[in-house]
KOLKELO-452383 format. One line per 10 residues: number of its first residue (from 1); their letters; for each residue x, y, z of N, C-alpha, C. Coordinates in nm, 3 decimals. Layout:
! KOLKELO-452383
NUM	a	X/Y/Z/X/Y/Z/X/Y/Z ~ ...;
***
This chain:
! KOLKELO-452383
1	mkknavlawa	9.845/-12.338/14.768/9.797/-12.345/14.632/9.726/-12.216/14.590 ~ 9.654/-12.153/14.682/9.583/-12.031/14.648/9.680/-11.918/14.618 ~ 9.793/-11.912/14.688/9.892/-11.808/14.662/9.949/-11.823/14.522 ~ 9.971/-11.946/14.480/10.023/-11.970/14.346/9.922/-11.928/14.239 ~ 9.794/-11.953/14.265/9.691/-11.916/14.169/9.682/-11.763/14.157 ~ 9.690/-11.693/14.269/9.684/-11.548/14.266/9.806/-11.493/14.193 ~ 9.922/-11.549/14.220/10.045/-11.506/14.153/10.036/-11.531/14.002 ~ 9.982/-11.647/13.965/9.967/-11.679/13.822/9.873/-11.579/13.754 ~ 9.763/-11.542/13.819/9.671/-11.443/13.762/9.737/-11.306/13.750 ~ 9.817/-11.269/13.848/9.887/-11.140/13.843/9.985/-11.137/13.727;
11	vlasacllvl	10.059/-11.244/13.708/10.155/-11.251/13.598/10.082/-11.249/13.464 ~ 9.971/-11.321/13.454/9.893/-11.324/13.331/9.835/-11.186/13.299 ~ 9.785/-11.116/13.399/9.729/-10.982/13.377/9.839/-10.885/13.332 ~ 9.957/-10.894/13.393/10.069/-10.808/13.352/10.110/-10.837/13.208 ~ 10.114/-10.963/13.172/10.152/-11.000/13.035/10.049/-10.947/12.935 ~ 9.921/-10.952/12.969/9.817/-10.900/12.879/9.833/-10.750/12.859 ~ 9.864/-10.678/12.965/9.884/-10.534/12.952/10.004/-10.502/12.864 ~ 10.111/-10.580/12.877/10.229/-10.557/12.793/10.201/-10.588/12.647 ~ 10.123/-10.691/12.621/10.089/-10.726/12.483/10.004/-10.616/12.421 ~ 9.912/-10.558/12.496/9.829/-10.451/12.443/9.913/-10.328/12.408;
21	ragaasavav	10.018/-10.300/12.485/10.103/-10.185/12.459/10.209/-10.214/12.353 ~ 10.230/-10.341/12.318/10.337/-10.376/12.225/10.311/-10.323/12.085 ~ 10.186/-10.316/12.043/10.155/-10.270/11.909/10.123/-10.123/11.906 ~ 10.219/-10.039/11.936/10.193/-9.895/11.941/10.193/-9.838/11.800 ~ 10.077/-9.792/11.757/10.062/-9.731/11.625/10.041/-9.582/11.641 ~ 10.085/-9.506/11.541/10.070/-9.360/11.545/10.023/-9.310/11.409 ~ 9.956/-9.194/11.412/9.912/-9.129/11.289/9.916/-8.978/11.312 ~ 9.944/-8.904/11.203/9.953/-8.758/11.208/9.867/-8.702/11.096 ~ 9.790/-8.598/11.129/9.706/-8.531/11.029/9.709/-8.381/11.054 ~ 9.661/-8.306/10.955/9.651/-8.161/10.965/9.510/-8.123/10.926;
31	dfegcvitsr	9.448/-8.030/11.005/9.317/-7.983/10.965/9.331/-7.868/10.866 ~ 9.222/-7.813/10.820/9.226/-7.712/10.715/9.270/-7.575/10.763 ~ 9.286/-7.559/10.895/9.340/-7.435/10.951/9.489/-7.446/10.981 ~ 9.548/-7.563/10.957/9.690/-7.583/10.978/9.727/-7.641/11.113 ~ 9.629/-7.681/11.195/9.657/-7.741/11.325/9.696/-7.887/11.308 ~ 9.804/-7.927/11.375/9.852/-8.065/11.367/9.779/-8.149/11.472 ~ 9.730/-8.265/11.430/9.659/-8.356/11.519/9.733/-8.489/11.518 ~ 9.757/-8.547/11.636/9.826/-8.675/11.644/9.739/-8.776/11.717 ~ 9.758/-8.900/11.681/9.699/-9.013/11.752/9.815/-9.107/11.782 ~ 9.849/-9.119/11.911/9.969/-9.193/11.948/9.935/-9.313/12.035;
41	cqpskviaie	10.022/-9.414/12.028/10.016/-9.533/12.114/9.882/-9.605/12.105 ~ 9.832/-9.623/11.986/9.708/-9.697/11.964/9.742/-9.843/11.934 ~ 9.648/-9.935/11.957/9.677/-10.078/11.934/9.708/-10.114/11.789 ~ 9.649/-10.042/11.693/9.675/-10.073/11.552/9.670/-9.944/11.469 ~ 9.720/-9.955/11.347/9.722/-9.840/11.256/9.581/-9.794/11.222 ~ 9.490/-9.888/11.203/9.352/-9.856/11.169/9.286/-9.778/11.283 ~ 9.310/-9.821/11.406/9.252/-9.753/11.522/9.312/-9.613/11.536 ~ 9.441/-9.599/11.509/9.504/-9.467/11.517/9.442/-9.370/11.416 ~ 9.417/-9.417/11.295/9.356/-9.331/11.193/9.211/-9.300/11.228 ~ 9.136/-9.399/11.277/8.999/-9.375/11.318/8.993/-9.274/11.433;
51	hlwesardrg	9.090/-9.280/11.524/9.096/-9.185/11.635/9.116/-9.043/11.582 ~ 9.198/-9.029/11.477/9.215/-8.897/11.415/9.083/-8.846/11.357 ~ 9.012/-8.931/11.285/8.887/-8.889/11.223/8.786/-8.846/11.329 ~ 8.780/-8.920/11.440/8.687/-8.884/11.547/8.724/-8.752/11.612 ~ 8.852/-8.731/11.636/8.894/-8.607/11.702/8.883/-8.487/11.609 ~ 8.876/-8.511/11.480/8.870/-8.401/11.383/8.729/-8.379/11.328 ~ 8.633/-8.448/11.383/8.497/-8.438/11.331/8.444/-8.294/11.337 ~ 8.475/-8.221/11.443/8.428/-8.083/11.458/8.514/-7.984/11.380 ~ 8.625/-8.028/11.327/8.717/-7.938/11.257/8.686/-7.925/11.109 ~ 8.591/-7.998/11.060/8.554/-7.989/10.919/8.639/-8.076/10.828;
61	gvrliassgi	8.715/-8.169/10.884/8.795/-8.260/10.804/8.944/-8.241/10.827 ~ 9.019/-8.344/10.795/9.164/-8.342/10.810/9.229/-8.408/10.690 ~ 9.358/-8.385/10.677/9.439/-8.450/10.573/9.544/-8.534/10.643 ~ 9.544/-8.665/10.616/9.641/-8.756/10.676/9.779/-8.731/10.618 ~ 9.879/-8.716/10.705/10.016/-8.692/10.660/10.099/-8.819/10.669 ~ 10.090/-8.889/10.783/10.170/-9.010/10.802/10.100/-9.102/10.901 ~ 10.124/-9.233/10.886/10.073/-9.331/10.982/10.161/-9.454/10.978 ~ 10.168/-9.523/11.091/10.248/-9.644/11.100/10.188/-9.736/11.204 ~ 10.199/-9.865/11.180/10.148/-9.964/11.273/10.257/-10.030/11.355 ~ 10.378/-9.977/11.352/10.488/-10.037/11.426/10.543/-9.941/11.530;
71	ngycaiavaw	10.607/-9.997/11.631/10.673/-9.915/11.733/10.790/-9.842/11.671 ~ 10.816/-9.723/11.718/10.932/-9.650/11.671/10.926/-9.504/11.711 ~ 11.030/-9.434/11.674/11.040/-9.292/11.704/10.963/-9.212/11.599 ~ 10.903/-9.101/11.644/10.821/-9.019/11.556/10.861/-8.873/11.569 ~ 10.841/-8.796/11.463/10.873/-8.653/11.465/10.782/-8.579/11.369 ~ 10.753/-8.454/11.406/10.677/-8.364/11.319/10.763/-8.240/11.301 ~ 10.780/-8.198/11.176/10.859/-8.079/11.144/10.773/-7.978/11.070 ~ 10.809/-7.852/11.085/10.738/-7.743/11.018/10.841/-7.655/10.948 ~ 10.805/-7.607/10.829/10.893/-7.516/10.754/10.810/-7.398/10.705 ~ 10.878/-7.284/10.689/10.812/-7.166/10.635/10.783/-7.189/10.487;
81	npkgygsiig	10.671/-7.139/10.442/10.636/-7.146/10.300/10.692/-7.022/10.232 ~ 10.788/-7.037/10.141/10.849/-6.921/10.077/10.752/-6.840/9.990 ~ 10.637/-6.897/9.958/10.538/-6.824/9.878/10.461/-6.723/9.963 ~ 10.481/-6.727/10.095/10.425/-6.625/10.180/10.297/-6.660/10.253 ~ 10.241/-6.777/10.236/10.118/-6.812/10.307/10.130/-6.953/10.364 ~ 10.083/-6.971/10.487/10.084/-7.103/10.550/10.222/-7.155/10.582 ~ 10.227/-7.283/10.608/10.353/-7.349/10.636/10.349/-7.490/10.578 ~ 10.466/-7.550/10.567/10.480/-7.686/10.514/10.505/-7.777/10.634 ~ 10.430/-7.888/10.642/10.441/-7.980/10.755/10.486/-8.116/10.704 ~ 10.583/-8.175/10.774/10.631/-8.309/10.742/10.628/-8.395/10.867;
91	aavgqptqae	10.606/-8.524/10.851/10.601/-8.614/10.966/10.663/-8.748/10.930 ~ 10.726/-8.808/11.028/10.783/-8.942/11.014/10.743/-9.021/11.138 ~ 10.688/-9.140/11.118/10.645/-9.224/11.230/10.702/-9.364/11.215 ~ 10.724/-9.429/11.329/10.771/-9.568/11.330/10.913/-9.587/11.283 ~ 11.002/-9.494/11.313/11.142/-9.502/11.269/11.230/-9.567/11.376 ~ 11.342/-9.630/11.336/11.427/-9.700/11.434/11.502/-9.608/11.531 ~ 11.530/-9.484/11.491/11.600/-9.391/11.580/11.533/-9.254/11.573 ~ 11.554/-9.174/11.678/11.497/-9.039/11.678/11.562/-8.952/11.572 ~ 11.692/-8.971/11.550/11.762/-8.893/11.448/11.705/-8.922/11.309 ~ 11.672/-9.047/11.282/11.614/-9.083/11.153/11.475/-9.022/11.137;
101	adrlaieqcl	11.395/-9.024/11.242/11.261/-8.964/11.236/11.273/-8.813/11.212 ~ 11.364/-8.747/11.283/11.385/-8.603/11.263/11.427/-8.573/11.120 ~ 11.522/-8.651/11.069/11.574/-8.629/10.934/11.465/-8.646/10.829 ~ 11.384/-8.751/10.842/11.278/-8.775/10.744/11.170/-8.667/10.748 ~ 11.135/-8.621/10.868/11.034/-8.515/10.879/11.084/-8.386/10.816 ~ 11.210/-8.352/10.842/11.269/-8.231/10.783/11.281/-8.246/10.632 ~ 11.319/-8.365/10.587/11.331/-8.390/10.443/11.196/-8.374/10.372 ~ 11.088/-8.417/10.436/10.955/-8.399/10.377/10.921/-8.251/10.362 ~ 10.959/-8.171/10.462/10.935/-8.026/10.453/11.011/-7.965/10.336 ~ 11.136/-8.004/10.321/11.218/-7.951/10.213/11.166/-7.997/10.077;
111	tgggadpwvi	11.123/-8.123/10.068/11.068/-8.174/9.943/10.940/-8.101/9.905 ~ 10.862/-8.059/10.004/10.739/-7.987/9.979/10.760/-7.840/9.946 ~ 10.886/-7.795/9.944/10.916/-7.658/9.908/10.932/-7.564/10.026 ~ 10.942/-7.618/10.146/10.956/-7.535/10.265/11.097/-7.483/10.284 ~ 11.109/-7.377/10.364/11.239/-7.319/10.396/11.257/-7.315/10.547 ~ 11.378/-7.338/10.594/11.411/-7.333/10.737/11.328/-7.429/10.822 ~ 11.327/-7.559/10.792/11.245/-7.652/10.871/11.304/-7.676/11.011 ~ 11.216/-7.702/11.106/11.257/-7.740/11.241/11.155/-7.837/11.297 ~ 11.200/-7.923/11.389/11.116/-8.025/11.450/11.038/-7.961/11.565 ~ 10.906/-7.978/11.563/10.823/-7.919/11.668/10.773/-8.021/11.769;
121	rrwwg	10.772/-8.151/11.733/10.721/-8.250/11.824/10.791/-8.383/11.801 ~ 10.823/-8.452/11.913/10.886/-8.586/11.907/10.818/-8.676/12.007 ~ 10.808/-8.806/11.973/10.759/-8.904/12.067/10.799/-9.044/12.022 ~ 10.780/-9.139/12.111/10.805/-9.279/12.078/10.673/-9.353/12.091 ~ 10.641/-9.430/11.990/10.516/-9.507/11.999/10.473/-9.558/11.867;
***
């Protein structure tokens, strides 16, 4: 009987860990110097955004680009600014495929007026 109880506790603990990882939320922000900050694999969208604010406290503030509370593929793209200063950043989070995340991030760069966009970061979460 004791072996069954230990096995039941092990299965229950494993199930709890899987449930905690099931709600992978992500958020992407940019600070005022152009550095990209990500918060990945958080339990909820709110926690992912709060994690960004905490990590950017010393940076003087950030601008949220994208956030999602669902599992999916994510991508960040960067494009040259044809006006000659800075760069244009696009992000897509929580997409069903990596190709879709890449396409949406690049499309955001082009919509923002960027030229020659390319994907700089990819992840799942």
